[in-house]
C-alpha positions in Angstrom: 0.7 8.7 35.9 3.2 8.4 33.1 3.4 5.2 31.1 5.9 4.3 28.4 6.8 1.1 26.7 10.4 0.3 26.1 11.8 1.2 22.6 12.0 -2.5 21.6 8.3 -2.9 22.3 7.4 0.2 20.3 9.6 -0.9 17.4 7.7 -4.2 17.4 4.3 -2.4 17.3 5.5 -0.1 14.5 6.8 -3.0 12.4 3.4 -4.7 12.8 1.5 -1.6 11.7 3.9 -1.2 8.7 3.3 -4.8 7.7 -0.4 -4.4 7.9 -0.3 -1.1 5.8 2.0 -2.7 3.2 -0.4 -5.6 2.8 -3.4 -3.3 2.6 -1.7 -1.1 -0.1 -0.8 -4.2 -2.1 -4.4 -5.3 -2.0 -5.6 -1.9 -3.1 -3.1 -1.8 -5.9 -4.3 -5.2 -7.2 -7.9 -4.0 -7.0 -7.1 -0.8 -8.9 -5.0 -2.6 -11.5 -8.0 -4.9 -12.3 -10.1 -1.8 -13.1 -7.3 0.0 -15.0 -6.6 -3.0 -17.1 -10.2 -3.1 -18.2 -10.1 0.4 -19.6 -10.3 0.8 -23.4 -7.7 3.5 -23.9 -6.8 5.1 -27.3 -3.2 5.2 -26.1 -0.8 3.0 -24.3 -1.7 2.7 -20.6 1.8 3.7 -19.6 1.6 6.9 -21.6 -1.7 7.8 -20.0 -1.2 6.5 -16.4 2.5 6.3 -16.0 4.4 3.2 -14.8 2.1 0.7 -13.1 
């Protein structure tokens, strides 16, 4: 038995997954920035870590 959703339904699901992933990555970035900002570096953070 072959089952396939119409392209519009698949697009909706993919957009939902993309939104969840983007939200998760933003959360992870905020968590990492908190840690990175607490580092006591002997150089400018952008020189060591690149653009944040």
